Phi, psi and omega in degrees: 000338182210133178264009184279347185241128187290336185267017181296152166240159183299134179299340179297331182289300178298328180300310181292321179296315181297317180294322184280326191243013175211169179239162179305136178088350180279165186263124177252133179246132173228112183260006169229060197285341179055234182277005171094023182302313180296320180297319178298313181295320178298319179296314180296330185261011174071030176253150169285149183214131169248119184225135179210169182207153178289340186266112183294329178294324177295320179294322176301315180293319180299321179296325175293321184290332180268003181274076179210161178260133177275126179305134184247007180299313178230076184295133177278337182230147187296334182211143177255132181248137175279126180297149176263117184241140177195167176278130182199173183246122183298342182279351183222101181256044185303333184280355180249136179282160176299139177057044183246349186254138181272330183203136172249133184219108190213156182229088183287166173294156178266073185054231187255029178297314179232132175268131185258346179228178175273059178060044178290142177303127179094356179284109184291348180284000176257001182267140173290175188305311183298312182288326176301312180295325178296318178290326179292339173300322178293320179297316182295318180295319177293323178300315180296322181295315188273341182283141177290145176302140180083000182254173194245156178227116183252126182231125176265127183212150179233172178273172178234169174232133176228125178054043177069011176240145182284143170253113188284065182299324180301310180295323181295321179288327174301318177302320181300315181287325176295320179295335179283351177119353181287158169251154181268105182283313179216156170228096184269140176257126176259123178272133174274123181278167180059036180248012179282128183274140178223161174056241184303313184290327177295314181300319181286329176298320179286314184298314183260002175053062174225159179245144177285127179297119188229014179219157174228164181252139173237080176289134174254105180271155177227134174278114184298148180292323174249151184296329181289300176054023185273147176279132179295133182296135178244150175294153181301132186277331186233021174072217184287150169257128185223151181277142178230119181289132176221168174217104182299141179277117180256109188295307182207161182290143178289144175286330182211131179272158172291141185234007176236173185272012172237120179246122181238119184236151174298147185301319183286347179241009189302303184296319181297311181291325177298308181300318181296316182295318180293310185293314184289330180279322190249356181286310179051045182151190185266331188275113173211166185217139178241131178237130174258125172274113184242165178264148180190166183265346181233144181283130177284153177293138181281140181242130182257142179230067183297333181290345180265358185304124179073017183243341182289139173274332186210134168242119183247114181252122180251153189240069181295333182297340181279357178279352177297145184289314185255102181246134183253174176299321178297322178297318179298316179298317180296320180297311182295323179295313180293320179299315181296319179297315181295319179296318180300320182280310189285332183295340177293340180279345185276135180282164177300134183085356178277180189232147168240119182245125182246120175266125182212180180205159173282156177227157177253129174236116186067232183264001188233160181271137168259104186280085188295325178299319178295318179301319181295314179298324181292319195222355186242015182300130180299146177294139180068023177238157172231149182286121182260317183216150164240114183250137175258129180237143181204168180271137179297136180053043181300133179251133180283103185273344188238019186300321185293328184261000185264151177277356180202195179290145176287139179279110187254000184238159172233177180231153163242120175259115186254116178250142177245135181285132184290134178285147181309137183099357176087006181277091183273353185247153180292000000 
């Protein structure tokens, strides 16, 4: 609605969140309101809205933006409510009672990437990553207190880059809200448009081997109706997870590699283009290895390759076992255990400066998402490696085939977690 404020988010995001997770007349809260995008959408959609920001200049701008009349010739909603705007601190919602808010919809700063005030007390955009997350713990706890049970909290957050390596701020903030008691209802990926690199940036992406950050995360958290909210344990649906050595057939070299962190391929060329982009960007030589984690009832014999120790340029691990329809908590545990074992063994074959790329995806168990990519980043990082990229991959013009029978949104994306082996002496960066 306004280009005057750097921290704006697209009105399509709060609009869709408000329409899906609230009803007319219900209360929407935005505690990082900036120029008032959420407040404007709430007013247009017939919702009550309490919106505030630590930045008084932002509130001045937000008040201007909500100063309009909604056409009443053909009202879409029975009543229009004027949003309540004021300067406030997201860490302290003392003015709101417990279980009083129907929906939280907010876009916090991404730690200290952009400063929004002149170093005002309480401005979280001046905190480094560690301190930002510590302060966001207070925000998450207050969010949990004021939100009604069974209702949702939507937070838009993105990753950062430091020394040519990604800082997984999105996954770290998801942890903060989960630790406060929330469950993960959905994990939506927002693609940033106009992020395709050309000319100078394409050449540098190849030369320095980095990808332009082109996605953000929109986790939809839910306050469980009961405090337990646990999924009942199910027996493993597909037995053991086991590694299967493969070598994808690469027909010809690509004319142009992907240079951003969102890769979208046609369905009939998806695997071929995926394999080519991974192998051609991260192989840097002839020696590479691909392992498929598949499901099976019998353990395959382990094969040792001591002659390859420290010689592989690339280890590419794919997770075919996650394509099964019915996945249980036990299956997730078995998958993570097998993945960790394989990484521990196979990563020793990778030379210094080489790469380990893990293809994985989130899964839904019951009503909630199990964010497997986040779990891997949290606990399965290879020894002597650092996280270089988080890539989102999906099929072009993906159609939701199971929406009618699903308890939530269909998971249409996968991830590539790209790790680089640290060079002797601790120099993990180029």
